[in-house]
C-alpha positions in Angstrom: 93.8 165.7 195.3 94.0 169.3 194.0 96.0 170.6 191.1 97.2 173.4 193.4 98.9 171.0 195.9 102.4 169.6 196.5 101.4 165.9 196.1 99.9 166.6 192.7 102.6 168.8 191.4 105.7 166.9 192.6 104.5 163.3 193.0 101.4 162.4 191.0 101.8 164.5 187.9 105.5 163.6 187.2 104.7 159.8 187.7 101.7 160.1 185.4 103.8 161.8 182.7 106.6 159.3 182.9 104.4 156.2 182.7 102.2 157.9 180.0 105.1 158.8 177.6 106.9 155.5 178.2 103.8 153.5 177.3 103.3 152.4 173.7 100.5 154.3 171.8 98.0 151.5 172.2 98.4 151.6 176.0 98.4 155.4 176.5 94.6 155.5 177.3 95.0 152.7 179.7 97.8 154.5 181.6 95.8 157.7 181.6 92.7 156.0 182.9 94.7 154.2 185.6 96.2 157.5 186.9 92.8 159.2 186.6 91.2 156.5 188.8 94.0 157.0 191.3 93.5 160.7 191.2 89.8 160.4 191.9 90.2 157.7 194.4 92.8 159.7 196.3 90.1 162.0 197.7 87.0 159.9 197.1 87.8 156.2 197.4 84.3 155.2 198.4 82.8 157.0 195.4 85.2 155.5 192.8 82.8 152.5 192.5 79.9 155.0 191.8 81.8 156.5 188.9 82.8 153.1 187.5 79.1 152.0 187.7 78.1 155.2 185.9 80.6 154.5 183.2 79.5 150.9 182.8 75.9 152.0 182.5 76.7 154.6 179.9 78.8 152.1 177.9 75.9 149.6 177.8 73.3 152.3 176.9 75.6 153.5 174.1 75.8 150.1 172.5 72.0 149.6 172.8 71.4 153.1 171.3 73.6 152.3 168.3 71.9 148.9 167.8 68.4 150.3 167.9 69.1 153.6 166.1 66.2 154.9 164.0 63.8 152.5 165.8 61.2 153.5 168.4 63.1 151.8 171.2 66.0 154.1 170.8 64.1 157.1 172.3 63.2 155.0 175.4 66.8 153.7 175.7 68.1 157.3 175.5 65.5 158.4 178.1 66.6 155.5 180.5 70.3 156.4 180.0 69.6 160.1 180.9 67.4 159.0 183.8 70.1 156.7 185.3 72.7 159.4 185.1 70.5 162.1 186.5 69.2 159.6 189.2 72.7 159.3 190.6 73.1 163.1 190.5 69.7 163.8 192.1 70.3 161.2 194.9 73.8 162.2 195.9 73.6 166.0 195.4 69.9 167.0 195.9 68.2 164.4 198.1 68.7 166.3 201.3 67.7 169.6 199.6 64.3 168.1 198.7 63.9 166.4 202.1 64.5 169.7 203.9 62.0 171.5 201.8 59.4 168.8 202.1 59.8 169.0 205.9 59.6 172.8 205.8 56.4 172.8 203.7 54.5 169.9 205.3 55.8 169.9 208.8 57.0 166.4 208.5 60.3 165.3 210.2 61.8 163.1 207.5 65.3 162.1 208.4 68.1 163.6 206.2 70.5 161.3 204.4 73.6 163.4 205.1 75.3 162.1 202.0 78.7 163.5 201.2 78.7 164.9 197.7 81.0 163.0 195.3 83.5 165.4 193.9 83.0 166.2 190.2 79.7 164.3 189.9 78.0 167.3 188.2 80.8 167.4 185.6 81.1 163.7 184.8 77.3 163.2 184.8 76.9 165.9 182.1 79.7 164.3 180.1 78.0 160.9 180.3 74.7 162.4 179.2 76.4 164.2 176.3 77.9 160.8 175.2 74.6 158.9 175.2 72.6 161.7 173.6 75.3 162.2 170.9 75.1 158.4 170.2 71.3 158.7 170.0 71.8 161.6 167.5 74.1 159.6 165.2 77.6 159.6 166.7 79.1 156.1 166.6 79.1 154.3 170.0 82.4 153.8 171.7 83.0 150.0 171.6 86.2 150.1 173.7 85.1 150.5 177.3 88.6 151.7 178.3 88.3 154.6 175.8 84.9 155.6 177.2 86.2 155.4 180.7 89.2 157.5 179.8 86.8 160.2 178.4 84.7 160.3 181.5 87.4 159.9 184.2 90.2 161.9 182.6 91.7 163.7 185.6 92.6 167.0 183.8 89.0 168.0 183.6 87.3 165.6 186.0 86.6 167.7 189.1 86.4 171.3 187.8 85.7 171.1 184.1 85.5 172.2 181.4 82.6 170.0 180.4 84.1 168.1 177.4 81.7 166.8 174.8 82.2 163.3 173.6 81.8 164.4 170.0 84.6 166.9 170.4 87.3 164.3 171.4 85.9 161.0 170.1 88.5 161.0 167.3 91.3 162.0 169.7 90.5 159.0 172.0 91.4 156.8 169.0 94.4 158.6 167.7 96.1 161.8 168.7 99.5 163.4 168.2 102.1 164.4 170.8 104.9 166.8 170.3 107.4 168.8 172.2 105.8 172.1 171.0 102.3 171.0 172.1 103.6 169.8 175.4 105.5 173.2 175.9 102.2 175.1 175.2 100.5 172.8 177.6 103.0 173.4 180.4 102.8 177.2 179.9 99.0 177.1 180.0 99.0 174.9 183.0 101.5 177.1 185.0 99.7 180.3 184.1 96.4 178.8 185.2 98.1 177.6 188.4 99.4 181.1 189.0 95.9 182.6 188.5 94.7 180.2 191.2 97.5 180.5 193.8 98.7 184.0 193.4 95.5 185.8 192.6 92.4 183.8 193.4 93.6 182.4 196.7 94.7 185.8 197.9 91.4 187.4 196.9 89.7 184.5 198.8 91.4 185.6 202.0 90.0 189.1 201.5 86.5 187.6 201.0 86.9 185.6 204.2 88.0 188.7 206.1 84.8 190.4 205.1 82.6 187.4 206.1 84.1 187.2 209.7 84.2 191.0 210.1 82.0 192.7 212.8 82.6 196.1 211.3 80.9 195.9 208.0 80.2 199.1 206.0 78.9 200.0 202.5 82.5 200.2 201.3 83.4 196.9 202.7 80.4 195.2 201.1 81.4 196.6 197.7 85.0 195.5 198.2 83.7 192.1 199.0 81.4 192.0 195.9 84.3 193.0 193.6 86.8 190.7 195.3 84.6 187.7 195.1 83.7 188.4 191.4 87.4 188.4 190.6 88.1 185.5 193.0 85.7 183.1 191.3 86.8 184.2 187.8 90.5 183.6 188.5 89.8 180.4 190.4 87.5 178.9 187.9 89.3 180.1 184.7 92.6 179.1 186.4 91.3 175.5 186.8 90.1 175.6 183.2 93.5 176.8 182.0 95.2 174.0 183.9 92.8 171.4 182.4 93.4 172.7 178.9 97.1 172.8 179.5 97.2 169.2 180.8 95.0 168.1 177.9 97.6 169.5 175.4 100.4 167.6 177.2 98.4 164.4 176.8 97.6 165.2 173.2 94.0 166.4 173.7 92.5 169.7 172.5 89.8 170.9 174.9 87.6 173.9 174.0 88.1 177.2 175.7 85.9 177.8 178.8 86.4 181.5 179.5 87.0 184.4 177.2 87.4 187.6 179.3 83.8 187.8 180.4 84.2 191.0 182.3 84.7 193.0 179.1 81.2 192.1 178.0 78.7 194.8 177.0 75.6 192.8 177.9 74.6 189.8 180.0 74.0 187.9 176.8 77.6 188.5 175.8 78.8 187.7 179.3 77.3 184.2 179.1 78.9 183.6 175.8 82.3 184.3 177.5 81.7 182.8 181.0 81.8 179.0 181.6 81.3 178.4 177.9 81.2 174.6 178.1 78.2 174.8 180.6 76.3 177.4 178.7 76.6 175.5 175.4 75.8 172.2 177.1 72.5 173.6 178.4 71.8 175.2 175.0 72.3 172.0 173.0 70.9 169.4 175.4 68.1 171.3 177.1 67.2 174.6 175.5 67.1 173.6 171.8 65.3 170.3 172.5 62.7 172.2 174.4 62.1 174.3 171.3 64.5 177.2 172.0 63.2 180.4 170.6 61.4 178.8 167.7 58.2 178.8 169.7 55.5 181.2 170.9 56.5 184.0 173.3 54.9 182.3 176.4 56.7 179.0 175.7 59.9 180.9 175.0 59.7 182.5 178.4 59.1 179.1 179.9 62.1 177.7 178.1 64.4 180.5 179.2 63.4 180.4 182.8 63.5 176.6 183.0 67.0 176.4 181.5 68.4 179.1 183.8 66.7 177.7 186.9 68.4 174.4 186.0 71.7 176.2 185.4 71.6 177.7 188.8 70.5 174.5 190.4 73.4 172.7 188.8 75.8 174.8 190.7 74.5 173.8 194.1 71.6 172.4 196.1 70.3 175.6 197.6 67.7 178.2 196.8 70.3 181.0 196.4 71.7 179.1 193.3 68.2 178.7 191.9 67.5 182.4 192.4 70.9 183.2 190.9 69.9 181.4 187.7 66.5 183.0 187.6 68.1 186.4 188.1 70.1 185.9 184.9 67.1 184.6 183.1 65.2 187.8 183.9 68.1 190.0 182.7 68.5 188.0 179.5 64.7 188.2 178.8 64.8 192.0 179.3 67.8 192.3 177.0 66.2 190.2 174.2 62.9 192.1 174.5 64.1 195.7 174.5 67.4 196.4 176.2 70.1 195.2 173.7 69.6 198.0 171.2 70.0 200.6 174.0 73.1 198.9 175.3 74.7 198.8 171.9 74.5 202.6 171.7 76.1 203.3 175.1 79.2 201.2 175.4 80.5 202.6 178.7 77.1 202.4 180.4 76.6 198.8 179.1 79.9 197.7 180.6 79.0 199.3 184.0 75.6 197.7 183.8 77.2 194.2 183.3 79.7 194.6 186.1 77.1 196.0 188.5 74.6 193.1 188.0 77.3 190.4 187.8 78.7 191.6 191.1 75.3 191.5 192.8 74.7 188.0 191.3 77.9 186.7 192.8 77.1 188.0 196.2 73.8 186.0 195.9 75.8 183.0 194.6 78.3 183.0 197.4 75.8 183.4 200.3 75.3 180.4 202.6 71.6 181.1 202.7 68.9 183.6 201.5 68.9 185.7 204.7 72.7 186.2 204.3 72.3 187.0 200.6 69.7 189.7 201.4 71.9 191.1 204.2 74.9 191.4 202.0 73.1 192.8 199.0 71.3 195.2 201.2 74.6 196.2 202.8 75.8 197.3 199.4 73.2 200.0 199.4 73.4 201.0 203.0 70.3 199.2 204.2 70.4 198.5 207.9 72.0 201.8 208.9 75.5 200.6 208.4 78.2 203.3 207.9 79.5 204.2 204.5 83.1 203.3 205.4 84.9 201.9 208.4 88.6 201.7 209.5 88.6 198.0 208.8 87.3 198.5 205.2 89.9 201.2 204.5 92.6 198.9 206.0 91.7 196.0 203.7 91.4 198.4 200.7 94.9 199.6 201.3 96.2 196.1 202.0 94.6 194.5 198.9 94.3 197.5 196.6 97.3 196.6 194.5 96.2 193.0 194.1 92.7 194.1 193.2 94.2 196.4 190.5 96.3 193.5 189.2 93.3 191.3 189.1 91.2 193.9 187.2 93.9 194.3 184.6 94.4 190.5 184.4 90.6 190.0 183.8 91.0 191.9 180.5 92.9 191.0 177.3 95.5 193.8 178.0 98.3 191.4 179.1 97.6 189.0 176.3 97.7 191.8 173.8 101.0 193.2 175.1 102.6 189.8 175.1 101.5 189.1 171.6 102.9 192.5 170.4 106.1 191.8 172.2 106.5 188.3 170.7 105.8 189.7 167.2 108.4 192.5 167.5 111.1 190.3 169.1 110.5 187.6 166.5 111.8 190.0 163.8 115.2 190.1 165.5 116.9 186.7 165.7 118.9 187.7 168.8 115.9 188.9 170.7 114.0 185.8 169.6 116.8 183.6 171.2 116.6 185.7 174.4 112.9 185.3 174.5 113.1 181.5 173.9 115.4 181.3 177.0 113.7 183.9 179.1 110.2 182.3 178.9 111.0 178.9 180.4 113.1 180.6 183.0 110.3 182.9 183.9 107.9 179.9 184.1 110.3 178.0 186.3 110.6 181.0 188.6 106.7 181.3 188.7 106.6 177.6 189.7 109.1 178.1 192.5 107.1 181.1 193.9 103.9 179.1 193.8 105.6 176.2 195.5 106.7 178.5 198.2 103.1 179.6 198.8 101.9 176.0 199.0 104.7 174.9 201.3 103.9 177.9 203.5 100.4 176.5 203.9 98.8 179.6 202.3 95.0 179.8 202.0 94.0 177.3 199.3 90.2 176.7 199.0 88.5 174.4 196.6 85.2 176.1 195.4 83.8 173.0 193.6 82.8 170.8 196.5 79.2 172.2 196.1 79.2 171.3 192.4 
């Protein structure tokens, strides 16, 4: 079940909210867990058991870690807990990848398992690891299995993030406040995220698909595609994060921000402080720093950087283009830290162009089905292969989607947020205008919902990017 679907918006979510807010405080987590399991089982009923087993294992390991804390056994228990979680992920997500590569290298003909990837397994596996490692580091273990299950299975962030740390919401699982104001903020955030997904990301996805099936590719069309996909994945991914954060507020949770206008960055280092923040900080705190971070010799530091970014790429999908995507960023980050950052700081405009250029190339690599296609698309951006600079088809799509691309570019910056903040501040000084704004905002959000519903009823293009995650 997708957030951007009629069944979720008009059947599942209203029922979940009614039962949740009618339930007494001590049963709210139970209700939220029940609806989360229904949400997950709706699309993946056979893998519901896998998630329950994973939760049960994590619960047991947590209690053992607390019992043997500060004893030698605790390290081995933590190792086993991480191994079990990663074992599920490696089997279901990466088994066929390894088998294919073993066959290619050795000439063997090992049969592939052809296992369907459980939706959201990459996200809930990392959350389970964060729980057990946090307990190992001193966080109290969760003794109520329903509360831990609610943390892992909570549907707002289950299938597309953000990756919520146990330590961030442990107290909220026990006690949290609900209010009309918080729910209103959550509804607004959810609807704006839904709008980013349906009205911008999905439409840009159609442009990307038009390029992929085109037989008249040109340099211009390759660049249109690179820019369109960079914006598409941003609005899709950040839109889902906005929806998750908004739903969290409605249910009384406060999830950390996951995107902070990454395309205004002046370096790749800054870009990754603004892009998929929960993933970047997860790898920093649970992989990079335990490996020694930058508090080691230069050779070991290089190893740490490239290992973490290889794993970051591999987390996104079981294919070599994802591994190279991660290593590509590792190379850029190392170059920046060694000598490039001071030069970028002195040339702001050039630094922004540099970031946008390399990020666009990286997402072409990211989106490719395989390495030959990635090489073909990146080469096409520079005219390799004798393709023309422009074509009638490229110009047609540029005219057709030019306004949407402009809206997306503006929307990827803080301009709209700044203008809205200024407007709110000025109108708040006038009681009459403040009343008008208080009425106009919910009316505008309702109109937005009606427009998005029309798109969904019409059967508009509505992809889900996270099946590979």
